N, C-alpha and C positions, 0 to 999 in steps of 0.2 A: 673272773679273769684274774686272779691272783698271779703275779710273776710274769704276765705277758705284756708286750710292748704295744701301743696303738700305732696306727698308721701316721697320727699327727706327731707322736713323740718321735717315730723315725724320719719324718720330713725335717724336723728341728735338727736332728742330729747330722742329717747330710746337706742340711742349707748351706749355701755357698757363703764364705766368710769374704769380708769387704777389706780385712787388714792383709796387706800383700804380704807382711813380712811372716805372716804365720803360715803361709802357703807352703807347701812342700816343694822341695828343691830337686831338680833333675840333675842326672850325672854331668849333663854339659854345663850347668851352673857351678857344680862343683869343680870340674876341670877348669872353668874360666877363673874362679878365685885361686886356684892352684897356679895357673900362670902368673896372675897378678903377683903372688907371694913369691913365685920365682924371679920376676923382675925386680921385686924389693930385694931379694937376697942379692941379685947381682949388682945393684946399686948401692949395696952396703948398708941398707936401712934395716936388715934383719940379720941376726948371727945365724949360723947353720942349725944351732940348737933351736932357736926360735922359729926358724923356717920348718924345721922337721916336725916340730909340735903343732904349728899351724896347718900344715898340710895334712898330718893325720886327723885334726880336727875338722877339716874342710871335708874330706872324704867320708867322715863319720857323721856330717851334719844332716839334718832331715828337713829343716825349714831355711827360708832366706834370712832370718834374724840370726840363725846360728852361723850362716855364712858370712854375712854383712859385719858381724862383730870382729871376724878374723882380719878385716882389713880397714876398720873403722879409723885407725891411727896412721894409715898410709896414703901418702897422696898418689894419684894416678901414675902409672908407669911412666919414666922419662921426665917428670916434673921434678925441677930442683927446688932446694930450699929457698933460692934467692927467688925464683918464681912464684912460690908460695907466699914468700913475705910481700913481695911487690903486688900480688893480688888482693893480700889483705889490706896494704896500704891504700890502694886504689880504691876499695870498697869503704875505708874510712873517710877518704876524702870525699867520695860521692855522697855518703850520708852528711858530712858537713856541710856540703855544698846544697843540698836538698833544702828548699825553703820551707817554712811551716804552712800548714793549709792556711792559717787566717791571712799570712802575707800573700799567698798564691790568690786567694779570693780577692784582696784589696787590688792587687795588680790587675786582675782581670776586670773588676769594675772599673778602675781608672782607664784601662785601655779602651774598654767599650765605651765610656762617656768621652774620652778624647776622640775616638774615631767617629762617632755620631756628631761631635761639635765641628771637627774639622770638615765632615762631609758637609754638614748645613751650610757653615762658612763658605766653602768652596762654590757650593750651589748658589747661594746668595751672591757672591762676588762675580759668578758668570751673567746673572740675569739682571744685575743692577749696573747702571752705567756708571755711578758713582764710586768712589773709594769707600770700601767698608772696613771699618775697625777690625783689627784682627783679635776678637775677644777670645779664641781658644789658646791665645798666648798665656791667659791666666790659669790655664790648666797646669802650667810648669810649676806653680806654686805648690798644689797637693802632690805632684809628681816628685818634686824636689824632696818634700817631707817624707813621703812614701820611700823614696830611694835613701835617705839618711837613716830611716828606721830599718830599712833591710839591711844596711851596712852594719848598723849597730847591733842588730840582732845576729847576724852571720859572725861577727867578732865575738860576741859573747858566747854562741855555740861552738865556735872554734875552739876558743880557750877552755870551754867545759870538756870538749872531747879529748883535748891533749893532755888532761889530768891523769 
């Protein structure tokens, strides 16, 4: 069978691809990108020449990847530069505030130990007629140390991100 294609080879050729960007684009997709390009032109983000080139490329595009590259450097329509920079600054602040995993684990352990100790102390205080020594107060010592460590780590991280 020299020169013939087997059924297995044909199945490989028509097997669905998982990468969405390699899929073929429809006319509706091309039109949507052209509308986004028109909005960018109206907002002054593209010159008329750039708009013309990109629209021509949009209607000639075959795949989603070819379409997406045309709008990769443009924000969504109606989004100002101030909004883009505000979102970026908010994301940086969110990353700065995020605790490292080790500190999250330590705070979780401390909280669980504190909750168990307070619960036991409260139940003992309810069932015993005498005054009970408030031993859970000693949990403030490791809590304060953990708090100071957290503040120090966050200050170091904030200084690192601002460079």
